C-alpha positions as CSV (number, residue, x, y, z in Angstrom):
1,X,4.1,-34.7,0.0
2,X,6.8,-32.0,0.2
3,X,6.3,-28.4,-0.7
4,X,8.6,-28.7,-3.6
5,X,6.7,-31.6,-5.1
6,X,3.3,-29.8,-4.7
7,X,4.6,-26.7,-6.5
8,X,6.8,-28.5,-9.1
9,X,4.5,-27.7,-12.0
10,X,4.0,-24.0,-11.1
11,X,6.1,-21.2,-12.5
12,X,8.3,-19.4,-10.1
13,X,6.7,-16.6,-8.0
14,X,8.5,-13.9,-10.0
15,X,6.9,-15.2,-13.2
16,X,3.4,-15.4,-11.5
17,X,3.8,-11.8,-10.3
18,X,4.4,-10.6,-13.8
19,X,1.2,-12.1,-15.2
20,X,-0.9,-11.9,-12.0
21,X,-2.8,-8.8,-12.8
22,X,-4.1,-10.2,-16.1
23,X,-5.6,-13.1,-14.2
24,X,-7.4,-10.8,-11.6
25,X,-11.1,-10.7,-11.6
26,X,-12.5,-7.4,-13.0
27,X,-13.5,-6.0,-9.6
28,X,-9.9,-6.3,-8.4
29,X,-8.8,-4.4,-11.4
30,X,-11.4,-1.7,-10.7
31,X,-10.3,-1.4,-7.1
32,X,-6.7,-1.2,-8.1
33,X,-7.6,1.6,-10.6
34,X,-9.6,3.5,-8.0
35,X,-6.8,3.3,-5.4
36,X,-4.2,4.4,-8.0
37,X,-6.4,7.3,-9.1
38,X,-6.8,8.4,-5.4
39,X,-3.0,8.1,-4.9
40,X,-2.4,10.3,-7.9
41,X,-4.7,13.0,-6.5
42,X,-2.6,13.3,-3.3
43,X,0.1,15.8,-2.9
44,X,3.6,14.4,-2.5
45,X,3.7,14.7,1.3
46,X,0.4,12.8,1.6
47,X,1.7,10.1,-0.8
48,X,4.8,9.7,1.4
49,X,2.6,9.4,4.5
50,X,0.4,6.9,2.7
51,X,3.4,4.8,1.8
52,X,4.7,4.8,5.4
53,X,1.3,4.0,6.9
54,X,1.4,0.8,4.9
55,X,3.7,-0.5,7.6
56,X,0.7,-0.9,9.8
57,X,-1.1,-4.2,9.3
58,X,-4.0,-3.8,11.7
59,X,-4.7,0.0,11.8
60,X,-3.1,2.8,13.7
61,X,-4.0,6.0,15.6
62,X,-2.5,9.5,15.1
63,X,0.1,9.0,17.8
64,X,1.4,5.8,16.2
65,X,1.5,7.5,12.8
66,X,3.5,10.3,14.3
67,X,6.0,8.0,16.0
68,X,6.6,5.9,12.9
69,X,6.3,8.4,10.0
70,X,7.9,11.6,11.2
71,X,11.3,12.6,9.9
72,X,12.9,15.6,8.1
73,X,10.5,15.0,5.1
74,X,7.3,14.7,7.2
75,X,7.4,17.0,10.2
76,X,5.2,16.1,13.2
77,X,3.0,19.2,12.8
78,X,2.0,18.1,9.3
79,X,0.8,14.6,10.3
80,X,-2.7,15.5,11.6
81,X,-3.5,17.5,8.5
82,X,-2.2,14.9,6.2
83,X,-4.1,12.1,8.0
84,X,-7.3,14.2,7.5
85,X,-6.5,14.7,3.8
86,X,-6.0,11.0,3.3
87,X,-9.3,10.3,5.1
88,X,-11.3,12.7,2.9
């Protein structure tokens, strides 16, 4: 059976993404809310680091974070303090 035939009755991925959150179990919604709340509590530089750290799939150390995340908006000397703030 081809992939097209298996998924013929399903709406396109874009449509599923629009309604996907309504179909989540309550604990997923609670986790999403908690993460969103934590994100809002961060200062802008920590939010930027958080977004850039999402590039790591299996974890990272401080040196890897420094190599990937540093630029004119996130100076290298801020990375250790921002990592500590995100871990708190």
